[in-house]
C-alpha positions as CSV (number, residue, x, y, z in Angstrom):
1,M,30.6,-1.0,-15.8
2,E,32.9,1.6,-17.4
3,S,32.5,0.0,-20.8
4,V,28.7,0.5,-20.5
5,I,29.2,4.2,-19.6
6,T,31.6,4.7,-22.4
7,A,29.3,3.0,-24.9
8,L,26.4,5.2,-23.8
9,T,28.4,8.4,-23.9
10,T,29.9,7.7,-27.4
11,H,26.6,6.5,-28.9
12,K,24.0,9.2,-28.5
13,I,21.2,7.0,-29.9
14,A,21.9,4.3,-27.3
15,L,21.9,7.0,-24.6
16,I,18.6,8.3,-25.7
17,I,17.1,4.8,-25.8
18,A,18.5,4.0,-22.4
19,A,17.0,7.2,-21.0
20,I,13.6,6.5,-22.5
21,I,13.6,2.9,-21.1
22,S,14.7,4.3,-17.6
23,I,11.9,6.8,-17.7
24,L,9.3,4.2,-18.7
25,I,10.5,1.9,-15.8
26,V,10.2,4.8,-13.3
27,L,6.8,5.8,-14.5
28,S,5.5,2.2,-14.3
29,V,6.7,1.9,-10.7
30,L,5.1,5.2,-9.8
31,K,1.9,4.2,-11.5
32,R,1.7,1.0,-9.4
33,L,2.5,2.9,-6.2
34,I,-0.3,5.4,-7.0
35,K,-2.7,2.5,-7.7
36,L,-1.8,1.0,-4.3
37,A,-2.3,4.3,-2.5
38,V,-5.7,4.8,-4.1
39,V,-6.8,1.3,-3.1
40,F,-5.5,1.8,0.4
41,L,-7.3,5.2,0.6
42,A,-10.6,3.5,-0.7
43,I,-10.3,0.9,2.0
44,I,-9.9,3.5,4.7
45,V,-12.9,5.5,3.4
46,L,-15.0,2.4,3.3
47,Y,-14.0,1.5,6.8
48,I,-14.9,4.9,8.1
49,A,-18.2,4.8,6.3
50,Y,-18.9,1.4,7.9
51,L,-18.1,2.8,11.3
52,A,-20.4,5.8,10.7
53,Y,-23.2,3.5,9.4
54,T,-23.1,1.1,12.4
55,G,-23.0,4.1,14.8
56,Q,-19.6,3.4,16.2
57,Q,-17.2,6.2,17.1
58,V,-15.0,7.2,14.2
59,P,-11.4,7.8,15.4
60,K,-10.3,11.5,15.1
61,T,-6.5,11.1,15.5
62,K,-4.0,8.6,14.3
63,Q,-3.4,7.3,17.8
64,E,-7.2,6.7,18.3
65,A,-7.3,4.8,15.0
66,L,-4.4,2.6,15.9
67,K,-5.9,1.9,19.3
68,H,-9.2,1.1,17.7
69,V,-7.6,-1.3,15.2
70,M,-5.6,-3.0,17.9
71,V,-8.7,-3.6,20.0
72,K,-10.5,-5.1,17.0
73,I,-7.6,-7.4,16.3
74,E,-7.5,-8.6,19.9
75,Q,-11.3,-9.2,19.7
76,L,-10.9,-11.3,16.5
77,K,-8.1,-13.3,18.1
78,K,-10.2,-14.1,21.1
79,E,-13.2,-15.1,19.0
80,S,-11.1,-17.3,16.7
81,K,-9.5,-19.1,19.6
82,K,-13.0,-19.8,21.1
83,K,-14.2,-21.1,17.8
84,F,-11.2,-23.3,17.2
85,K,-11.3,-24.7,20.7
86,G,-15.1,-25.3,20.5
87,G,-14.9,-26.9,17.0
88,L,-12.2,-29.4,17.8
């Protein structure tokens, strides 16, 4: 590890190239995280629009939203168990 640090400090061009590569890697990771955040935000907006369109109550707080999601998950579990039991 010390040899890499020594090589980078003695060769300024290698240090500049390593810095540019590091910056590109960090920017690509940030770009992917931003894309993921935008997709997640779009899904949330579409879900809220769906709730408003169907006339269901839109959760106002984070706790209400989590409770609403957990209730929906439990409903899906019960429905899927009924379908699998009836279909076998």
